[in-house]
Short mmCIF file of the C-alpha atoms (twelve columns), coordinates in Angstrom:
data_MODEL
# 
_entry.id   MODEL 
# 
loop_
_atom_site.group_PDB 
_atom_site.id 
_atom_site.type_symbol 
_atom_site.label_atom_id 
_atom_site.label_alt_id 
_atom_site.label_comp_id 
_atom_site.label_asym_id 
_atom_site.label_seq_id 
_atom_site.Cartn_x 
_atom_site.Cartn_y 
_atom_site.Cartn_z 
_atom_site.pdbx_PDB_model_num 
ATOM 1  C CA . MET A 1  30.361 83.676 64.084 1 
ATOM 2  C CA . ASP A 2  33.053 82.459 66.090 1 
ATOM 3  C CA . ILE A 3  35.118 85.174 68.130 1 
ATOM 4  C CA . PRO A 4  37.603 83.864 70.514 1 
ATOM 5  C CA . SER A 5  37.544 85.785 73.498 1 
ATOM 6  C CA . ILE A 6  40.974 87.059 75.555 1 
ATOM 7  C CA . ARG A 7  41.249 86.241 79.143 1 
ATOM 8  C CA . LEU A 8  43.834 88.095 80.743 1 
ATOM 9  C CA . LEU A 9  45.652 86.972 83.844 1 
ATOM 10 C CA . LEU A 10 47.084 89.180 86.079 1 
ATOM 11 C CA . GLU A 11 49.726 88.597 88.859 1 
ATOM 12 C CA . ALA A 12 49.424 91.445 91.390 1 
ATOM 13 C CA . THR A 13 51.064 92.498 94.786 1 
ATOM 14 C CA . HIS A 14 49.974 95.517 96.836 1 
ATOM 15 C CA . ARG A 15 52.860 97.928 95.019 1 
ATOM 16 C CA . ALA A 16 52.214 96.596 91.144 1 
ATOM 17 C CA . VAL A 17 51.204 94.756 88.812 1 
ATOM 18 C CA . ARG A 18 54.353 91.794 88.328 1 
ATOM 19 C CA . SER A 19 53.537 90.085 85.289 1 
ATOM 20 C CA . PHE A 20 50.654 89.196 83.188 1 
ATOM 21 C CA . VAL A 21 49.555 86.772 80.304 1 
ATOM 22 C CA . LEU A 22 47.013 87.033 77.490 1 
ATOM 23 C CA . GLN A 23 45.284 83.595 76.499 1 
ATOM 24 C CA . LEU A 24 43.070 83.379 73.637 1 
ATOM 25 C CA . GLU A 25 39.905 81.351 74.841 1 
ATOM 26 C CA . PRO A 26 37.767 79.386 72.174 1 
ATOM 27 C CA . ALA A 27 34.186 80.479 71.597 1 
ATOM 28 C CA . GLY A 28 32.010 78.871 73.316 1 
ATOM 29 C CA . GLY A 29 28.455 80.366 72.802 1 
ATOM 30 C CA . SER A 30 25.889 81.064 75.258 1 
ATOM 31 C CA . PRO A 31 24.439 78.143 77.324 1 
ATOM 32 C CA . LEU A 32 21.393 79.817 76.510 1 
ATOM 33 C CA . ASP A 33 21.940 79.615 72.660 1 
ATOM 34 C CA . VAL A 34 19.304 76.883 71.260 1 
ATOM 35 C CA . ALA A 35 18.669 75.689 67.791 1 
ATOM 36 C CA . GLY A 36 15.807 77.205 65.949 1 
ATOM 37 C CA . VAL A 37 12.314 75.066 65.676 1 
ATOM 38 C CA . ASP A 38 10.504 74.935 62.105 1 
ATOM 39 C CA . LEU A 39 6.930  74.960 63.707 1 
ATOM 40 C CA . GLY A 40 5.648  75.875 59.707 1 
ATOM 41 C CA . VAL A 41 4.388  79.227 61.155 1 
ATOM 42 C CA . THR A 42 4.874  82.405 59.101 1 
ATOM 43 C CA . THR A 43 5.578  85.410 60.701 1 
ATOM 44 C CA . ASP A 44 2.223  87.217 60.425 1 
ATOM 45 C CA . GLU A 45 0.509  84.118 61.666 1 
ATOM 46 C CA . ILE A 46 2.585  85.071 65.009 1 
ATOM 47 C CA . VAL A 47 2.028  88.490 64.995 1 
ATOM 48 C CA . THR A 48 -2.206 87.541 64.287 1 
ATOM 49 C CA . MET A 49 -2.006 84.839 67.383 1 
ATOM 50 C CA . ILE A 50 -0.386 87.609 69.658 1 
ATOM 51 C CA . ARG A 51 -2.683 90.349 68.312 1 
ATOM 52 C CA . GLU A 52 -5.607 88.347 69.042 1 
ATOM 53 C CA . GLY A 53 -4.459 87.207 72.370 1 
ATOM 54 C CA . ARG A 54 -4.087 90.646 73.423 1 
ATOM 55 C CA . GLU A 55 -7.596 91.655 72.142 1 
ATOM 56 C CA . ARG A 56 -8.782 88.627 74.182 1 
ATOM 57 C CA . TYR A 57 -6.851 88.813 77.495 1 
ATOM 58 C CA . GLY A 58 -5.662 92.334 77.350 1 
# 
């Protein structure tokens, strides 16, 4: 779900805030968001691989 963020711009002096502006920015998402890859492996198979690795190397 794309939720726009709100950016608040303030113009301040040493005494008080003189003005402010609210701007809606389009939701861009994180640069770390990547599309999933279907490897044809079930969750149970992944858990089994992790357990075997821990037993072998842990």
